[in-house]
N, CA, C and O atoms as CSV, one atom per row, in Angstrom:
chain,resi,resn,atom,element,x,y,z
A,1,UNK,N,N,114.591,67.534,133.332
A,1,UNK,CA,C,114.300,66.978,132.031
A,1,UNK,C,C,112.998,67.549,131.476
A,1,UNK,O,O,112.903,67.838,130.283
A,2,UNK,N,N,111.987,67.714,132.345
A,2,UNK,CA,C,110.724,68.275,131.902
A,2,UNK,C,C,110.899,69.708,131.433
A,2,UNK,O,O,110.243,70.140,130.484
A,3,UNK,N,N,111.774,70.441,132.087
A,3,UNK,CA,C,112.008,71.829,131.711
A,3,UNK,C,C,112.628,71.921,130.313
A,3,UNK,O,O,112.268,72.801,129.531
A,4,UNK,N,N,113.542,71.032,130.006
A,4,UNK,CA,C,114.182,71.034,128.690
A,4,UNK,C,C,113.149,70.735,127.612
A,4,UNK,O,O,113.118,71.409,126.583
A,5,UNK,N,N,112.304,69.735,127.835
A,5,UNK,CA,C,111.261,69.423,126.864
A,5,UNK,C,C,110.285,70.584,126.704
A,5,UNK,O,O,109.845,70.883,125.593
A,6,UNK,N,N,109.952,71.225,127.800
A,6,UNK,CA,C,109.032,72.366,127.750
A,6,UNK,C,C,109.643,73.510,126.933
A,6,UNK,O,O,108.956,74.105,126.104
A,7,UNK,N,N,110.899,73.817,127.152
A,7,UNK,CA,C,111.571,74.888,126.408
A,7,UNK,C,C,111.655,74.531,124.921
A,7,UNK,O,O,111.402,75.380,124.067
A,8,UNK,N,N,112.001,73.311,124.613
A,8,UNK,CA,C,112.069,72.879,123.214
A,8,UNK,C,C,110.698,72.933,122.550
A,8,UNK,O,O,110.576,73.341,121.395
A,9,UNK,N,N,109.678,72.526,123.278
A,9,UNK,CA,C,108.324,72.545,122.747
A,9,UNK,C,C,107.858,73.973,122.489
A,9,UNK,O,O,107.173,74.221,121.497
A,10,UNK,N,N,108.207,74.900,123.345
A,10,UNK,CA,C,107.812,76.295,123.172
A,10,UNK,C,C,108.640,76.999,122.092
A,10,UNK,O,O,108.134,77.895,121.417
A,11,UNK,N,N,109.896,76.606,121.922
A,11,UNK,CA,C,110.773,77.256,120.950
A,11,UNK,C,C,110.578,76.711,119.544
A,11,UNK,O,O,110.884,77.399,118.570
A,12,UNK,N,N,110.081,75.508,119.423
A,12,UNK,CA,C,109.922,74.888,118.104
A,12,UNK,C,C,109.044,75.706,117.162
A,12,UNK,O,O,109.421,75.877,116.002
A,13,UNK,N,N,107.884,76.225,117.600
A,13,UNK,CA,C,107.070,77.032,116.678
A,13,UNK,C,C,107.758,78.321,116.217
A,13,UNK,O,O,107.464,78.820,115.131
A,14,UNK,N,N,108.655,78.855,117.017
A,14,UNK,CA,C,109.354,80.075,116.619
A,14,UNK,C,C,110.254,79.847,115.411
A,14,UNK,O,O,110.411,80.728,114.566
A,15,UNK,N,N,110.840,78.660,115.337
A,15,UNK,CA,C,111.756,78.367,114.247
A,15,UNK,C,C,111.080,77.769,113.027
A,15,UNK,O,O,111.637,77.800,111.929
A,16,UNK,N,N,109.894,77.230,113.208
A,16,UNK,CA,C,109.230,76.567,112.084
A,16,UNK,C,C,108.203,77.446,111.382
A,16,UNK,O,O,107.804,77.132,110.261
A,17,UNK,N,N,107.763,78.534,112.001
A,17,UNK,CA,C,106.769,79.381,111.360
A,17,UNK,C,C,107.433,80.648,110.852
A,17,UNK,O,O,108.529,81.016,111.274
A,18,UNK,N,N,106.752,81.288,109.954
A,18,UNK,CA,C,107.256,82.537,109.404
A,18,UNK,C,C,106.808,82.666,107.971
A,18,UNK,O,O,106.226,81.747,107.395
A,19,UNK,N,N,107.084,83.804,107.414
A,19,UNK,CA,C,106.697,84.043,106.041
A,19,UNK,C,C,107.921,83.968,105.150
A,19,UNK,O,O,109.050,84.217,105.572
A,20,UNK,N,N,107.658,83.620,103.924
A,20,UNK,CA,C,108.729,83.523,102.954
A,20,UNK,C,C,109.198,84.921,102.577
A,20,UNK,O,O,108.384,85.797,102.284
A,21,UNK,N,N,110.480,85.123,102.586
A,21,UNK,CA,C,111.033,86.425,102.222
A,21,UNK,C,C,110.998,86.600,100.714
A,21,UNK,O,O,111.216,85.639,99.976
A,22,UNK,N,N,110.728,87.802,100.248
A,22,UNK,CA,C,110.717,88.013,98.803
A,22,UNK,C,C,112.124,87.868,98.234
A,22,UNK,O,O,113.101,88.317,98.833
A,23,UNK,N,N,112.208,87.243,97.086
A,23,UNK,CA,C,113.514,87.056,96.479
A,23,UNK,C,C,113.888,88.297,95.671
A,23,UNK,O,O,113.034,89.121,95.342
A,24,UNK,N,N,115.157,88.413,95.362
A,24,UNK,CA,C,115.645,89.588,94.633
A,24,UNK,C,C,115.152,89.601,93.192
A,24,UNK,O,O,115.072,90.663,92.574
A,25,UNK,N,N,114.820,88.431,92.652
A,25,UNK,CA,C,114.376,88.372,91.261
A,25,UNK,C,C,112.853,88.355,91.129
A,25,UNK,O,O,112.332,88.023,90.064
A,26,UNK,N,N,112.129,88.711,92.203
A,26,UNK,CA,C,110.673,88.722,92.123
A,26,UNK,C,C,110.214,89.837,91.200
A,26,UNK,O,O,110.802,90.918,91.167
A,27,UNK,N,N,109.149,89.557,90.446
A,27,UNK,CA,C,108.645,90.491,89.455
A,27,UNK,C,C,107.919,91.649,90.131
A,27,UNK,O,O,107.094,91.435,91.019
A,28,UNK,N,N,108.226,92.871,89.713
A,28,UNK,CA,C,107.586,94.049,90.269
A,28,UNK,C,C,106.230,94.254,89.612
A,28,UNK,O,O,106.091,94.101,88.398
A,29,UNK,N,N,105.233,94.600,90.417
A,29,UNK,CA,C,103.886,94.799,89.910
A,29,UNK,C,C,103.726,96.259,89.529
A,29,UNK,O,O,103.986,97.156,90.331
A,30,UNK,N,N,103.288,96.490,88.281
A,30,UNK,CA,C,103.034,97.850,87.819
A,30,UNK,C,C,101.574,98.173,88.042
A,30,UNK,O,O,100.696,97.490,87.514
A,31,UNK,N,N,101.306,99.208,88.818
A,31,UNK,CA,C,99.935,99.614,89.061
A,31,UNK,C,C,99.566,100.750,88.131
A,31,UNK,O,O,100.423,101.507,87.678
A,32,UNK,N,N,98.271,100.856,87.853
A,32,UNK,CA,C,97.775,101.906,86.967
A,32,UNK,C,C,97.895,103.264,87.626
A,32,UNK,O,O,97.541,103.431,88.793
A,33,UNK,N,N,98.389,104.221,86.887
A,33,UNK,CA,C,98.519,105.580,87.400
A,33,UNK,C,C,97.200,106.325,87.242
A,33,UNK,O,O,96.540,106.197,86.211
A,34,UNK,N,N,96.814,107.088,88.230
A,34,UNK,CA,C,95.598,107.894,88.171
A,34,UNK,C,C,94.321,107.081,88.177
A,34,UNK,O,O,93.306,107.533,87.648
A,35,UNK,N,N,94.343,105.890,88.761
A,35,UNK,CA,C,93.167,105.010,88.760
A,35,UNK,C,C,92.080,105.557,89.679
A,35,UNK,O,O,92.333,105.883,90.839
A,36,UNK,N,N,90.854,105.652,89.133
A,36,UNK,CA,C,89.683,106.039,89.924
A,36,UNK,C,C,88.512,105.175,89.504
A,36,UNK,O,O,88.314,104.908,88.319
A,37,UNK,N,N,87.736,104.742,90.485
A,37,UNK,CA,C,86.539,103.944,90.230
A,37,UNK,C,C,85.412,104.519,91.077
A,37,UNK,O,O,85.540,104.637,92.295
A,38,UNK,N,N,84.315,104.874,90.432
A,38,UNK,CA,C,83.190,105.458,91.162
A,38,UNK,C,C,81.905,105.164,90.437
A,38,UNK,O,O,81.963,104.959,89.224
A,39,UNK,N,N,80.756,105.123,91.061
A,39,UNK,CA,C,80.550,105.125,92.513
A,39,UNK,C,C,80.842,103.750,93.086
A,39,UNK,O,O,80.743,102.740,92.388
A,40,UNK,N,N,81.191,103.721,94.322
A,40,UNK,CA,C,81.410,102.470,95.026
A,40,UNK,C,C,80.961,102.674,96.457
A,40,UNK,O,O,81.672,103.357,97.193
A,41,UNK,N,N,79.860,102.150,96.905
A,41,UNK,CA,C,79.060,101.077,96.319
A,41,UNK,C,C,78.207,101.558,95.148
A,41,UNK,O,O,77.847,102.731,95.046
A,42,UNK,N,N,77.899,100.605,94.271
A,42,UNK,CA,C,77.139,100.878,93.050
A,42,UNK,C,C,75.663,100.646,93.337
A,42,UNK,O,O,75.280,99.581,93.822
A,43,UNK,N,N,74.830,101.647,93.035
A,43,UNK,CA,C,73.382,101.510,93.199
A,43,UNK,C,C,72.685,101.352,91.851
A,43,UNK,O,O,71.534,100.919,91.803
A,44,UNK,N,N,73.358,101.695,90.762
A,44,UNK,CA,C,72.774,101.592,89.428
A,44,UNK,C,C,73.379,100.437,88.666
A,44,UNK,O,O,73.694,99.391,89.233
A,45,UNK,N,N,73.539,100.644,87.366
A,45,UNK,CA,C,74.065,99.570,86.527
A,45,UNK,C,C,75.408,99.928,85.895
A,45,UNK,O,O,75.918,99.164,85.075
A,46,UNK,N,N,75.990,101.068,86.257
A,46,UNK,CA,C,77.247,101.480,85.640
A,46,UNK,C,C,78.276,101.872,86.688
A,46,UNK,O,O,77.954,102.452,87.726
A,47,UNK,N,N,79.533,101.533,86.381
A,47,UNK,CA,C,80.686,101.945,87.170
A,47,UNK,C,C,81.599,102.710,86.228
A,47,UNK,O,O,81.821,102.282,85.096
A,48,UNK,N,N,82.124,103.824,86.677
A,48,UNK,CA,C,83.035,104.630,85.871
A,48,UNK,C,C,84.460,104.373,86.330
A,48,UNK,O,O,84.788,104.506,87.509
A,49,UNK,N,N,85.300,104.001,85.369
A,49,UNK,CA,C,86.689,103.678,85.658
A,49,UNK,C,C,87.559,104.597,84.826
A,49,UNK,O,O,87.488,104.580,83.598
A,50,UNK,N,N,88.385,105.403,85.490
A,50,UNK,CA,C,89.282,106.303,84.775
A,50,UNK,C,C,90.721,106.043,85.199
A,50,UNK,O,O,90.991,105.636,86.329
A,51,UNK,N,N,91.625,106.285,84.278
A,51,UNK,CA,C,93.057,106.189,84.547
A,51,UNK,C,C,93.724,107.413,83.927
A,51,UNK,O,O,93.067,108.230,83.281
A,52,UNK,N,N,95.012,107.528,84.127
A,52,UNK,CA,C,95.737,108.675,83.595
A,52,UNK,C,C,95.729,108.685,82.066
A,52,UNK,O,O,95.626,109.752,81.462
A,53,UNK,N,N,95.837,107.511,81.427
A,53,UNK,CA,C,95.884,107.460,79.962
A,53,UNK,C,C,94.521,107.186,79.328
A,53,UNK,O,O,94.334,107.466,78.144
A,54,UNK,N,N,93.561,106.644,80.088
A,54,UNK,CA,C,92.215,106.319,79.599
A,54,UNK,C,C,92.229,105.536,78.284
A,54,UNK,O,O,91.486,105.856,77.356
A,55,UNK,N,N,93.079,104.508,78.213
A,55,UNK,CA,C,93.138,103.640,77.040
A,55,UNK,C,C,92.148,102.494,77.157
A,55,UNK,O,O,91.268,102.506,78.017
A,56,UNK,N,N,92.300,101.495,76.278
A,56,UNK,CA,C,91.457,100.300,76.347
A,56,UNK,C,C,91.784,99.530,77.614
A,56,UNK,O,O,92.950,99.348,77.963
A,57,UNK,N,N,90.743,99.082,78.295
A,57,UNK,CA,C,90.927,98.398,79.567
A,57,UNK,C,C,90.339,96.989,79.504
A,57,UNK,O,O,89.236,96.790,78.996
A,58,UNK,N,N,91.067,96.040,80.013
A,58,UNK,CA,C,90.562,94.686,80.195
A,58,UNK,C,C,90.008,94.569,81.604
A,58,UNK,O,O,90.697,94.901,82.569
A,59,UNK,N,N,88.782,94.106,81.735
A,59,UNK,CA,C,88.103,94.052,83.026
A,59,UNK,C,C,87.783,92.600,83.372
A,59,UNK,O,O,87.278,91.847,82.540
A,60,UNK,N,N,88.083,92.225,84.604
A,60,UNK,CA,C,87.655,90.940,85.149
A,60,UNK,C,C,87.046,91.218,86.511
A,60,UNK,O,O,87.615,91.955,87.316
A,61,UNK,N,N,85.884,90.625,86.766
A,61,UNK,CA,C,85.214,90.770,88.059
A,61,UNK,C,C,85.121,89.384,88.675
A,61,UNK,O,O,84.617,88.451,88.051
A,62,UNK,N,N,85.612,89.256,89.907
A,62,UNK,CA,C,85.616,87.988,90.628
A,62,UNK,C,C,84.615,88.050,91.775
A,62,UNK,O,O,84.431,89.101,92.390
A,63,UNK,N,N,83.969,86.919,92.060
A,63,UNK,CA,C,83.098,86.856,93.239
A,63,UNK,C,C,83.938,86.487,94.462
A,63,UNK,O,O,85.159,86.369,94.365
A,64,UNK,N,N,83.287,86.304,95.610
A,64,UNK,CA,C,84.020,86.022,96.848
A,64,UNK,C,C,84.682,84.641,96.855
A,64,UNK,O,O,85.543,84.366,97.689
A,65,UNK,N,N,84.277,83.780,95.928
A,65,UNK,CA,C,84.876,82.452,95.828
A,65,UNK,C,C,86.044,82.419,94.847
A,65,UNK,O,O,86.654,81.367,94.653
A,66,UNK,N,N,86.366,83.560,94.221
A,66,UNK,CA,C,87.476,83.644,93.292
A,66,UNK,C,C,87.131,83.252,91.875
A,66,UNK,O,O,88.027,83.105,91.044
A,67,UNK,N,N,85.862,83.078,91.577
A,67,UNK,CA,C,85.441,82.719,90.225
A,67,UNK,C,C,85.159,83.986,89.416
A,67,UNK,O,O,84.620,84.961,89.941
A,68,UNK,N,N,85.524,83.962,88.147
A,68,UNK,CA,C,85.270,85.104,87.276
A,68,UNK,C,C,83.789,85.120,86.926
A,68,UNK,O,O,83.260,84.153,86.377
A,69,UNK,N,N,83.118,86.235,87.252
A,69,UNK,CA,C,81.680,86.354,86.981
A,69,UNK,C,C,81.405,87.346,85.854
A,69,UNK,O,O,80.300,87.369,85.311
A,70,UNK,N,N,82.392,88.164,85.494
A,70,UNK,CA,C,82.203,89.125,84.409
A,70,UNK,C,C,83.559,89.438,83.795
A,70,UNK,O,O,84.520,89.743,84.500
A,71,UNK,N,N,83.621,89.358,82.478
A,71,UNK,CA,C,84.818,89.718,81.734
A,71,UNK,C,C,84.395,90.685,80.644
A,71,UNK,O,O,83.403,90.454,79.951
A,72,UNK,N,N,85.145,91.768,80.490
A,72,UNK,CA,C,84.782,92.768,79.494
A,72,UNK,C,C,86.034,93.508,79.052
A,72,UNK,O,O,87.049,93.520,79.748
A,73,UNK,N,N,85.942,94.116,77.899
A,73,UNK,CA,C,86.999,94.980,77.382
A,73,UNK,C,C,86.317,96.282,77.015
A,73,UNK,O,O,85.416,96.289,76.176
A,74,UNK,N,N,86.731,97.393,77.631
A,74,UNK,CA,C,86.063,98.664,77.395
A,74,UNK,C,C,87.054,99.680,76.837
A,74,UNK,O,O,88.218,99.722,77.236
A,75,UNK,N,N,86.566,100.497,75.909
A,75,UNK,CA,C,87.366,101.574,75.334
A,75,UNK,C,C,86.999,102.909,75.973
A,75,UNK,O,O,87.763,103.870,75.889
A,76,UNK,N,N,85.831,102.971,76.613
A,76,UNK,CA,C,85.407,104.187,77.300
A,76,UNK,C,C,85.677,104.016,78.789
A,76,UNK,O,O,86.401,103.105,79.192
A,77,UNK,N,N,85.104,104.878,79.595
A,77,UNK,CA,C,85.305,104.745,81.036
A,77,UNK,C,C,84.096,104.142,81.746
A,77,UNK,O,O,84.022,104.203,82.973
A,78,UNK,N,N,83.150,103.563,81.012
A,78,UNK,CA,C,81.913,103.047,81.594
A,78,UNK,C,C,81.870,101.522,81.524
A,78,UNK,O,O,82.046,100.933,80.458
A,79,UNK,N,N,81.635,100.895,82.671
A,79,UNK,CA,C,81.491,99.439,82.755
A,79,UNK,C,C,80.068,99.125,83.174
A,79,UNK,O,O,79.584,99.650,84.176
A,80,UNK,N,N,79.392,98.268,82.413
A,80,UNK,CA,C,78.029,97.850,82.717
A,80,UNK,C,C,78.083,96.666,83.683
A,80,UNK,O,O,78.599,95.601,83.343
A,81,UNK,N,N,77.543,96.861,84.896
A,81,UNK,CA,C,77.539,95.804,85.904
A,81,UNK,C,C,76.132,95.278,86.176
A,81,UNK,O,O,75.895,94.641,87.202
A,82,UNK,N,N,75.197,95.541,85.259
A,82,UNK,CA,C,73.815,95.104,85.473
A,82,UNK,C,C,73.655,93.587,85.561
A,82,UNK,O,O,72.716,93.141,86.221
A,83,UNK,N,N,74.519,92.749,84.933
A,83,UNK,CA,C,74.336,91.299,85.098
A,83,UNK,C,C,74.686,90.784,86.493
A,83,UNK,O,O,74.350,89.647,86.828
A,84,UNK,N,N,75.352,91.594,87.308
A,84,UNK,CA,C,75.797,91.137,88.618
A,84,UNK,C,C,74.711,91.337,89.676
A,84,UNK,O,O,74.021,92.357,89.693
A,85,UNK,N,N,74.576,90.352,90.549
A,85,UNK,CA,C,73.627,90.453,91.658
A,85,UNK,C,C,74.296,91.242,92.783
A,85,UNK,O,O,75.523,91.307,92.846
A,86,UNK,N,N,73.498,91.845,93.675
A,86,UNK,CA,C,74.105,92.590,94.780
A,86,UNK,C,C,75.051,91.728,95.604
A,86,UNK,O,O,74.754,90.575,95.917
A,87,UNK,N,N,76.193,92.309,95.949
A,87,UNK,CA,C,77.188,91.587,96.730
A,87,UNK,C,C,78.523,92.283,96.671
A,87,UNK,O,O,78.628,93.421,96.213
A,88,UNK,N,N,79.550,91.588,97.139
A,88,UNK,CA,C,80.913,92.106,97.170
A,88,UNK,C,C,81.731,91.361,96.118
A,88,UNK,O,O,81.693,90.133,96.039
A,89,UNK,N,N,82.465,92.116,95.319
A,89,UNK,CA,C,83.256,91.551,94.228
A,89,UNK,C,C,84.656,92.140,94.265
A,89,UNK,O,O,84.924,93.102,94.984
A,90,UNK,N,N,85.545,91.546,93.476
A,90,UNK,CA,C,86.884,92.086,93.267
A,90,UNK,C,C,86.992,92.454,91.801
A,90,UNK,O,O,86.779,91.617,90.924
A,91,UNK,N,N,87.325,93.718,91.536
A,91,UNK,CA,C,87.440,94.234,90.176
A,91,UNK,C,C,88.913,94.325,89.817
A,91,UNK,O,O,89.693,94.941,90.542
A,92,UNK,N,N,89.298,93.715,88.700
A,92,UNK,CA,C,90.672,93.768,88.225
A,92,UNK,C,C,90.691,94.475,86.876
A,92,UNK,O,O,90.041,94.034,85.928
A,93,UNK,N,N,91.434,95.567,86.795
A,93,UNK,CA,C,91.519,96.364,85.579
A,93,UNK,C,C,92.946,96.281,85.060
A,93,UNK,O,O,93.898,96.529,85.800
A,94,UNK,N,N,93.094,95.927,83.771
A,94,UNK,CA,C,94.403,95.850,83.135
A,94,UNK,C,C,94.425,96.807,81.955
A,94,UNK,O,O,93.537,96.787,81.102
A,95,UNK,N,N,95.459,97.648,81.919
A,95,UNK,CA,C,95.605,98.614,80.835
A,95,UNK,C,C,97.088,98.788,80.550
A,95,UNK,O,O,97.857,99.145,81.443
A,96,UNK,N,N,97.493,98.537,79.311
A,96,UNK,CA,C,98.875,98.711,78.859
A,96,UNK,C,C,99.879,97.987,79.756
A,96,UNK,O,O,100.924,98.541,80.099
A,97,UNK,N,N,99.561,96.764,80.129
A,97,UNK,CA,C,100.476,95.949,80.923
A,97,UNK,C,C,100.467,96.238,82.412
A,97,UNK,O,O,101.177,95.568,83.162
A,98,UNK,N,N,99.694,97.205,82.864
A,98,UNK,CA,C,99.588,97.525,84.289
A,98,UNK,C,C,98.239,97.051,84.810
A,98,UNK,O,O,97.241,97.073,84.091
A,99,UNK,N,N,98.221,96.626,86.059
A,99,UNK,CA,C,97.006,96.065,86.637
A,99,UNK,C,C,96.694,96.742,87.967
A,99,UNK,O,O,97.592,97.090,88.734
A,100,UNK,N,N,95.390,96.920,88.223
A,100,UNK,CA,C,94.919,97.466,89.493
A,100,UNK,C,C,93.758,96.600,89.948
A,100,UNK,O,O,92.906,96.227,89.141
A,101,UNK,N,N,93.718,96.280,91.220
A,101,UNK,CA,C,92.651,95.458,91.785
A,101,UNK,C,C,92.010,96.213,92.932
A,101,UNK,O,O,92.697,96.742,93.806
A,102,UNK,N,N,90.677,96.258,92.921
A,102,UNK,CA,C,89.926,96.960,93.963
A,102,UNK,C,C,88.668,96.180,94.326
A,102,UNK,O,O,88.160,95.383,93.537
A,103,UNK,N,N,88.183,96.426,95.528
A,103,UNK,CA,C,86.929,95.838,95.976
A,103,UNK,C,C,85.776,96.634,95.371
A,103,UNK,O,O,85.817,97.863,95.326
A,104,UNK,N,N,84.750,95.926,94.908
A,104,UNK,CA,C,83.570,96.535,94.308
A,104,UNK,C,C,82.338,96.027,95.036
A,104,UNK,O,O,82.135,94.818,95.148
A,105,UNK,N,N,81.507,96.950,95.534
A,105,UNK,CA,C,80.295,96.583,96.244
A,105,UNK,C,C,79.105,97.003,95.402
A,105,UNK,O,O,79.001,98.161,94.996
A,106,UNK,N,N,78.199,96.052,95.136
A,106,UNK,CA,C,77.010,96.327,94.362
A,106,UNK,C,C,75.800,96.169,95.288
A,106,UNK,O,O,75.599,95.113,95.887
A,107,UNK,N,N,75.007,97.223,95.396
A,107,UNK,CA,C,73.822,97.210,96.271
A,107,UNK,C,C,72.578,96.973,95.470
A,107,UNK,O,O,71.482,96.929,96.029
């Protein structure tokens, strides 16, 4: 009897854990073509962001807690990051319905 309980106890986590499988109707994420961001890490006050089309870009910068610390819309390839204190951030760039997310380190 103890063996049966032991086997059931060990097998239970196998059937109850796992990841959700993606569904067939899940939305496909469009990433920006030709995306480049430099310098990273940033030692100055500017980050250069280029893409294949170099159109208007919507920028959101998140801190490690997931809060938006900087929002900007740029028509050139230069983003001013001087208001940000040194640390690690997540940069989200949106252009023509496509989005790219990258880690940004400011020294």
